[in-house]
C-alpha positions in Angstrom: -6.4 -26.0 -13.0 -5.9 -29.2 -15.0 -2.4 -30.6 -15.7 -1.7 -34.0 -17.3 -5.3 -35.0 -16.8 -5.2 -34.2 -13.0 -6.9 -31.4 -11.2 -4.5 -29.4 -9.2 -4.7 -26.2 -7.1 -3.1 -23.0 -8.5 0.4 -22.6 -7.2 0.8 -20.1 -4.4 3.3 -17.3 -4.4 6.7 -18.7 -3.5 7.0 -16.2 -0.7 3.9 -17.8 0.9 5.0 -21.4 0.5 7.2 -21.2 3.5 4.9 -18.8 5.4 6.0 -15.3 6.3 9.7 -14.6 5.8 12.2 -13.1 8.2 12.1 -9.6 6.7 8.3 -9.6 6.5 7.8 -11.0 10.0 9.8 -8.3 11.7 8.8 -5.5 9.4 7.5 -3.4 12.2 10.9 -3.7 14.0 12.7 -2.7 10.8 10.5 0.3 10.4 11.1 1.3 14.1 14.9 1.1 13.4 14.5 3.2 10.3 12.7 5.9 12.4 15.6 6.1 14.8 18.2 5.9 12.1 16.4 8.5 10.0 16.0 10.9 12.9 19.7 10.5 13.8 20.7 11.1 10.2 18.6 14.2 10.1 20.3 15.5 13.2 23.9 14.6 12.2 23.7 15.4 8.5 20.6 17.4 7.8 21.6 18.3 4.3 21.8 14.8 3.0 18.1 14.1 2.8 17.4 17.5 1.4 20.0 17.1 -1.3 18.6 13.7 -2.2 15.1 15.1 -2.4 16.4 17.8 -4.7 17.6 15.2 -7.2 14.5 15.2 -9.3 13.2 15.5 -12.8 11.8 19.0 -13.2 8.9 20.3 -15.3 8.4 24.1 -15.5 10.9 24.5 -12.7 8.8 22.2 -10.5 10.3 18.9 -9.1 8.1 16.1 -10.5 9.9 12.8 -10.0 12.4 12.3 -7.2 15.1 10.2 -8.8 16.2 8.4 -5.6 12.6 7.6 -4.7 11.9 6.5 -8.2 14.8 4.0 -8.1 13.8 2.7 -4.7 10.2 2.4 -5.7 11.1 0.4 -8.8 12.9 -2.1 -6.7 10.1 -2.1 -4.2 7.5 -2.8 -6.9 9.2 -5.0 -9.5 9.6 -8.1 -7.2 5.9 -7.8 -6.5 4.8 -7.5 -10.1 7.1 -10.2 -11.5 5.4 -12.7 -9.1 2.0 -12.2 -10.7 0.7 -14.7 -13.2 -1.9 -12.6 -15.1 -3.1 -15.7 -16.7 -5.0 -16.3 -13.5 -7.3 -13.5 -14.3 -9.2 -15.7 -16.8 -10.2 -17.9 -13.9 -12.1 -15.1 -12.1 -15.3 -16.3 -13.7 -15.2 -19.4 -11.6 -15.3 -17.4 -8.4 -17.4 -14.5 -9.6 -19.1 -13.7 -6.3 -16.0 -13.5 -4.1 -14.2 -11.5 -6.8 -17.1 -9.1 -7.2 -17.3 -8.6 -3.4 -13.6 -7.9 -3.2 -13.8 -5.3 -6.0 -16.8 -3.7 -4.4 -15.2 -3.4 -1.0 -11.8 -2.2 -2.4 -13.1 0.5 -4.7 -16.7 1.4 -3.7 -16.4 1.3 0.1 -12.9 1.4 1.4 -11.7 4.7 -0.1 -14.8 6.6 1.3 -14.7 5.0 4.8 -11.0 5.9 5.0 -11.8 9.5 4.1 -14.6 9.7 6.6 -12.7 8.0 9.5 -9.5 9.9 8.9 -11.3 13.3 8.5 -13.2 12.8 11.8 -10.1 11.8 13.9 -7.5 14.0 12.3 -9.7 17.0 11.6 -11.9 16.9 14.7 -11.1 14.6 17.5 -7.3 14.9 17.4 -7.1 18.4 15.9 -6.2 19.9 19.3 -3.3 17.6 19.7 -2.0 18.0 16.1 -2.4 21.7 16.3 -5.2 23.7 14.7 -2.7 26.3 13.4 0.0 23.8 12.5 0.9 23.9 8.8 2.8 21.8 6.3 4.6 22.8 3.1 3.8 20.6 0.1 4.7 20.7 -3.6 2.5 23.0 -5.8 0.6 21.0 -8.5 2.5 20.1 -11.6 1.7 22.5 -14.4 0.1 25.2 -12.2 1.2 28.8 -12.5 0.1 30.1 -9.2 1.2 33.4 -7.8 2.6 33.8 -4.3 -0.3 34.7 -2.0 -3.0 32.9 -4.1 -5.0 30.1 -2.7 -5.5 26.6 -3.9 -8.0 24.5 -2.0 -7.1 24.9 1.6 -3.6 25.9 0.8 -1.8 29.2 0.2 1.1 29.7 -2.2 4.3 30.8 -0.4 8.0 30.9 -1.2 10.2 28.4 0.7 13.9 28.7 -0.1 12.9 30.4 -3.4 10.6 27.6 -4.4 6.8 28.0 -4.7 5.1 25.7 -2.2 1.6 25.3 -0.8 1.1 26.0 2.8 -1.7 23.7 4.0 -3.1 22.7 7.4 -0.9 19.9 8.8 -3.9 17.7 9.5 -5.0 17.9 5.9 -1.6 16.8 4.8 -1.9 13.7 7.1 -5.4 13.2 5.6 -3.9 13.1 2.1 -1.6 10.3 3.1 -4.5 8.4 4.6 -6.5 8.8 1.3 -3.6 7.5 -0.7 -3.5 4.4 1.5 -7.2 3.9 1.3 -7.2 3.8 -2.5 -4.3 1.3 -2.7 -5.5 -2.3 -2.3 -2.7 -4.7 -1.3 -1.1 -6.8 -4.1 1.9 -8.1 -2.3 1.8 -9.0 1.4 -1.8 -10.2 1.0 -0.4 -13.3 -0.7 1.2 -14.1 2.7 -1.8 -13.2 4.8 -4.1 -15.4 2.7 -1.7 -18.3 2.9 -1.3 -18.1 6.7 -5.0 -17.9 7.1 -5.4 -21.1 5.0 -7.4 -19.2 2.4 -7.9 -20.0 -1.3 -4.6 -19.3 -3.0 -6.3 -19.2 -6.5 -8.7 -16.5 -5.4 -5.9 -14.4 -3.9 -3.8 -14.7 -7.0 -6.7 -13.7 -9.2 -7.4 -10.6 -7.1 -3.8 -9.6 -7.0 -3.7 -9.5 -10.8 -7.1 -7.8 -11.1 -6.3 -5.1 -8.5 -3.0 -4.4 -10.2 -4.8 -3.7 -13.5 -7.7 -1.9 -11.8 -5.3 0.5 -10.1 -4.2 1.8 -13.4 -7.6 3.3 -13.9 -9.3 3.9 -10.5 -6.3 5.0 -8.4 -6.0 8.3 -10.1 -9.8 8.9 -10.5 -10.6 8.2 -6.8 -7.5 9.8 -5.5 -8.1 13.0 -7.4 -11.8 13.1 -6.3 -11.2 12.5 -2.6 -8.2 14.8 -2.4 -10.4 17.5 -4.0 -13.2 16.8 -1.5 -10.7 17.3 1.3 -9.7 20.7 -0.1 -6.2 19.3 -0.8 -4.0 20.0 -3.8 -5.1 17.7 -6.7 -2.1 17.5 -9.0 -3.8 15.5 -11.7 -0.8 15.4 -14.1 1.6 14.3 -11.3 -1.0 11.8 -10.1 -1.4 10.2 -13.5 2.4 10.3 -14.0 2.9 8.6 -10.6 0.6 5.7 -11.7 2.7 5.3 -14.9 6.0 5.5 -13.1 5.2 3.5 -10.0 2.6 1.0 -11.1 2.6 0.7 -14.9 6.4 0.6 -15.4 7.2 -2.1 -12.9 4.0 -4.0 -14.0 5.1 -4.1 -17.6 8.7 -4.9 -16.7 7.5 -7.7 -14.4 5.2 -9.2 -17.0 7.8 -9.1 -19.8 10.7 -10.4 -17.7 8.6 -13.1 -16.2 7.5 -14.3 -19.6 11.1 -14.2 -20.9 12.7 -15.9 -17.9 10.2 -18.7 -17.8 10.6 -19.3 -21.5 14.4 -19.3 -21.3 15.1 -20.8 -17.8 12.0 -22.7 -17.0 9.2 -22.2 -14.5 11.0 -24.3 -11.8 14.2 -22.1 -11.9 12.1 -18.9 -12.0 10.0 -20.0 -9.0 12.8 -21.6 -6.9 15.8 -19.5 -7.7 14.9 -16.1 -9.2 12.0 -15.2 -6.9 14.0 -16.4 -3.9 16.8 -14.0 -4.8 14.2 -11.1 -5.1 12.6 -11.8 -1.7 14.6 -9.3 0.4 14.8 -6.7 -2.4 11.4 -5.1 -1.8 11.8 -4.7 1.9 15.4 -3.4 1.6 14.3 -0.7 -0.9 11.4 0.2 1.3 13.6 0.6 4.3 16.0 2.8 2.4 13.1 5.0 1.5 12.0 5.2 5.1 15.4 6.3 6.3 15.3 9.2 3.9 11.8 10.1 4.8 12.4 10.1 8.6 15.7 12.0 8.2 13.6 14.8 6.9 10.6 14.4 9.2 12.6 13.7 12.4 12.2 17.2 13.8 8.4 16.9 13.6 8.4 13.6 15.4 10.8 14.7 18.1 8.8 17.8 18.8 5.5 15.8 18.8 6.3 12.1 19.4 2.6 11.3 19.6 2.2 12.3 15.9 2.4 8.6 14.8 -0.2 7.6 17.3 -2.7 10.2 16.1 -2.3 8.9 12.5 -2.2 5.2 13.5 -5.5 5.2 15.4 -7.8 6.1 12.4 -5.7 3.7 10.1 -6.2 0.9 12.6 -9.9 1.5 12.9 -10.3 1.7 9.1 -8.5 -1.7 8.8 -10.7 -3.4 11.4 -13.9 -1.9 9.9 -13.1 -3.0 6.4 -12.0 -6.5 7.5 -15.2 -6.9 9.6 -17.3 -5.8 6.6 -15.7 -8.2 4.2 -15.7 -11.1 6.6 -19.3 -10.5 7.7 -20.7 -10.1 4.1 -18.8 -13.2 3.1 -20.5 -15.1 5.8 -23.9 -13.7 4.9 -23.4 -14.7 1.3 -22.6 -18.2 2.3 -19.0 -18.2 1.2 -16.7 -21.0 2.3 -14.0 -20.0 4.8 -11.3 -20.5 2.1 -12.9 -17.6 0.1 -14.0 -15.4 3.0 -10.6 -15.1 4.6 -8.7 -13.7 1.5 -11.7 -11.6 0.6 -11.5 -9.8 4.0 -7.7 -9.7 4.0 -7.4 -8.1 0.6 -9.8 -5.3 1.6 -8.2 -4.7 5.0 -4.5 -4.5 3.9 -3.0 -1.6 1.9 -0.5 -1.3 -0.9 1.7 1.0 1.2 4.6 0.9 -1.4 2.5 2.7 -4.0 1.0 5.0 -1.4 4.5 6.1 -0.2 5.7 6.6 -3.7 2.7 8.6 -4.7 2.7 10.8 -1.6 6.4 11.7 -2.1 5.9 12.5 -5.8 2.7 14.6 -5.2 3.6 16.4 -2.0 7.3 15.8 -1.3 9.5 13.5 0.8 9.2 15.9 3.8 5.4 16.2 3.7 3.0 15.1 6.3 1.3 13.0 3.6 4.4 10.9 3.1 4.7 10.4 6.9 1.1 9.2 7.1 1.7 6.5 4.5 4.7 5.3 6.5 2.5 4.9 9.5 0.5 2.4 7.4 3.7 0.3 7.1 4.3 0.5 10.8 0.9 -1.0 11.8 0.4 -3.4 8.8 2.2 -6.5 10.0 1.1 -6.8 13.6 -2.5 -5.8 12.8 -2.8 -8.3 9.9 -1.2 -11.1 11.8 -3.8 -10.5 14.5 -6.5 -10.8 11.9 -5.0 -14.0 10.5 -5.2 -15.6 14.0 -8.8 -14.3 14.3 -9.7 -16.0 11.0 -8.2 -19.3 12.0 -10.1 -19.3 15.3 -13.4 -18.5 13.5 -13.0 -20.9 10.6 -16.0 -22.9 12.0 -18.3 -20.0 11.3 -18.4 -20.9 7.6 -19.8 -23.8 5.7 -17.6 -26.6 4.4 -17.2 -27.3 0.7 -16.9 -24.9 -2.3 -20.4 -23.7 -2.9 -19.2 -20.2 -3.9 -17.2 -21.7 -6.8 -13.9 -20.4 -5.6 -12.4 -23.8 -4.9 -10.7 -25.1 -1.8 -7.4 -24.7 -0.1 -4.9 -27.2 1.3 -6.0 -27.9 4.9 -2.7 -29.7 5.6 -0.7 -26.5 5.6 0.8 -25.3 8.8 -0.9 -22.6 10.8 0.6 -19.4 11.9 3.8 -20.0 13.9 3.2 -19.6 17.6 5.9 -17.0 18.0 4.3 -14.6 15.6 
């Protein structure tokens, strides 16, 4: 971009300027602690999580929006959305090939490979370990008037504590969580991954903005389609409502407050003071949500501690496949490394905050779908840091210069800390 007659690089996300932060670096550790704390809470005070999950906005006697989760999710999403400069979207034309490839991988390939990989592992290879007859109880679709004993997809309507629920095969509930992860491209941590890999910050910022806007349309469409293919409940009204509550609301709030704060306080104060204050808010809200979730799912994990492993394996394979695809196609198309690295990273990582929120809204805090989305958090940091190191070691595979039109990055930045 041009400022005062000089060409400068787009500013990176403040969180990325100092590399990965303390909370983000040890996110896997915090998730592990939340698992233990949640399970302990479920044993000591089993009624707490159930009571909190019951605090919801009801439509036709059906819980639609969990109030505690909605509050946590707003504070998870707002700090992400307020960092985005949507003015960067207009620069997408300067890097049309990397942007087009990223969109193609995120929306035309990734959701379907996730469905295929998760279906094979959870529904076939690991079905004996999960339990062919194991079931899960999830919320009935919003607006449905199903009678007890009727079927909906692979589920049967039953009464649980006087509330109509759908009894579905447990592995399909896990599959639902995987699907919701697969259709949620990352718009937060990918700013850090791209920076650590010495990628093009401008391209990453553009894709964060474009993906946030694209999710408003395609998240519900692809989610509904793939859930239907998997014979899972497709609560269209709740799915669209979740997009509005968990994506559109914080996006609009972030955009308006960013514009107002910069106009009144200045960009330097916004970047150096306000965003610094918000840095731990997202992770804190996420961890609070996880404690609630595991306090309700603790019994399942204790009875079958390998549950997380069965879910983690297909998610890990999916991440590696999508990364390899993005990285390989970028090389074949002659991209510079600075564009290839963030293109592959954006496709490989997931927007687990939205996935968790949507899973809890659609199927309930205690559902297997919600648990599956949490596993995505568990593997995200170590897996993506490994891919960052791989990128840095293979930087020489790509041509120098900016032939793809996506610009260059600052090669003087520090590499990944050796202790990561």
